[in-house]
Every structure is written in structure tokens, then in C-alpha cells.
C-alpha positions in Angstrom: 0.1 0.2 0.0 1.3 3.7 -0.9 0.6 6.6 1.1 -2.3 8.2 0.0 -1.4 12.2 -0.3 2.8 11.1 -1.2 0.4 9.4 -4.0 -1.3 12.5 -5.3 2.2 14.4 -5.5 3.9 11.8 -7.8 6.2 10.3 -5.2 6.2 6.5 -4.8 6.6 5.9 -0.3 5.0 3.3 1.1 2.9 3.4 4.0 3.4 2.7 7.8 0.1 3.7 8.5 -4.2 4.9 8.1 -5.5 7.6 9.6 -7.8 6.0 12.4 -10.8 8.6 11.2 -10.2 8.6 7.2 -8.8 5.6 6.9 -6.0 7.8 4.5 -2.8 5.6 4.1 0.4 7.4 5.2 3.5 7.5 4.7 6.1 8.1 8.1 6.3 11.7 6.5 2.4 12.1 6.7 1.8 9.5 9.8 0.9 12.3 13.1 1.0 10.2 16.2 -0.8 10.9 19.2 -1.9 9.9 22.5 -5.5 9.8 22.8 -5.7 10.4 27.0 -8.0 7.6 28.6 -10.4 8.1 32.0 -12.2 5.7 33.9 -15.8 7.2 35.0 -16.2 7.4 38.5 -19.4 7.8 40.3 -19.3 10.4 43.3 -22.8 12.3 44.0 -25.0 13.2 41.4 -23.2 13.1 38.4 -20.0 10.5 37.0 -16.0 12.6 36.8 -13.6 11.1 34.4 -10.4 9.7 36.4 -7.7 9.8 34.5 -5.9 6.8 33.4 -1.7 6.6 33.7 -1.6 4.8 30.1 -2.9 6.8 27.3 -3.8 5.1 24.2 -2.0 5.8 20.5 -3.9 6.7 17.2 -2.7 7.8 14.0 -4.1 10.7 12.3 -3.9 12.4 9.1 -3.3 16.3 8.6 -6.8 17.1 7.1 -8.6 15.6 10.1 -6.1 16.7 12.7 -7.2 20.0 11.4 -10.4 19.3 11.0 -10.6 17.9 15.6 -8.4 21.5 16.3 -10.6 23.4 14.6 -13.1 23.9 17.6 -9.8 24.7 20.1 -8.8 27.6 18.2 -12.1 29.6 17.6 
């Protein structure tokens, strides 16, 4: 499988990851590794709260999906 972004620009780069959101194949240069924090719901009082867990979950995303996810944080 080849990197979709490289293929669009005429390059031939092997894919090493797949975007967890859109499924785009990505090479090392275009794969963005992020850590997704994990938490456990704890029921205390009226509403559940989130207690952070020590391990996070790795995920790979492409630049277009990352930009779409972060647009709410920049507005």
C-alpha cells in the first residue's frame, strides 16, 4: 500500500499507518501520532466524573483530520 498524500504529488512512498478517522494510508512523513488520554468514570454525588488513567491510547491521524479536530480549539 502507498501513502495517499505522496501518491497525489507523484511520489512513491510505502504506507506505515492508517488514519483512524478517514482510513487514509500514510507514510512516516505524513502520519501524525497522537496520544488519546484514557479515563475511568467515577460515580460520586450526582454526576459522574472522569478519573485519568496512567496509560494513554496511541492513534495515527492525517493532517486534514487533525486540522478538522482542532478547529474547535482555535475558534
